[in-house]
C-alpha positions, 0 to 999 in steps of 0.5 A: 890491630889489633885482632888479638882483640886479641887481641883478645887476646891474652884473655882466653886466661879464662880457663886458669880460674881455679878449679874449686870453683863448682860452677861457669862464673860469667865475668865482664871486662872492666872497661869503666874502670880502665883496668884492661890493656890492648897493647902492641909493640912492632920494629921501627926500621931496625933502629927503635920500636912504635908502641900503641895500644887500642883504647877502646874495646869491649868483652866477657869470658866465662870458665867452666871449671868441670869442661875446661873446653866450655871455657870461652872468651870474646873479645871487640876492639874499635880499630880507630882508637888505635893509640901510638901518640903520633897522630899522624902516624896513627892516620897513617896507620889506619889509613887503607895503606895498613888497617884501613880502619875505614871499610874495617872498623871494629877486630875481634877475638873468639877462643875455640880451646884451652889448655893448661901448661901449669898452674894458673898457665896456658895457651887459649886457642882463638879466631883473631879477625883483622882487617877482614881477615881471620886467622887461628891463633895460640895465645900464652895467656897466666892467671894473675890473681883473684879475689874480692874487691874493696867495692864487694865486687869478685875480680880475675884478672890475666895477662897474655901475650903472642906475636902475628905476622902481618901478612896472614891478615892481608897487610902489606909490609913488603916495601919495609923491612923484615923486621916490620913483619911481625907485631907482638899483642900484649893484653891484661885486664880484671874482670868482674865476676857478674 
């Protein structure tokens, strides 16, 4: 949950940094300050939604204004950090019925490309690995803002979302209503320029 790491994604929004910069910049996602989130939403039996997040992850991104293809994003998510605010449900989701976190403890996202679709937004393409399966995904992303912070750092913030079909990752949802076969993934984060 994911993988998108993410889940990621989203993340890849890094390619949105303005072209006025003269060189590639590397950013570390601000995990220490808790200014990054990987969240999910999945239908529950057609009656409501289950909302949750992955609370332990790390990542970085870089951007080259002269060569968008050289921009990149990498994320790694600890699957067992899933939290849907219900311990028994979390244990079930992490069991081999679904995510099988004991066998597949991490989910990763590695970007492979970016296409601009307008000012400060675009679509990031990359490989999402979840539950031992790797699929190419696309995630629309948006630059939320960038600039100096009060502590002498330079930050950039992004958000993105996409929909995952769980069977693409070997997660069998055939016993559940069709509305539960897909999951919405949302990511938002600040990066600190290194």
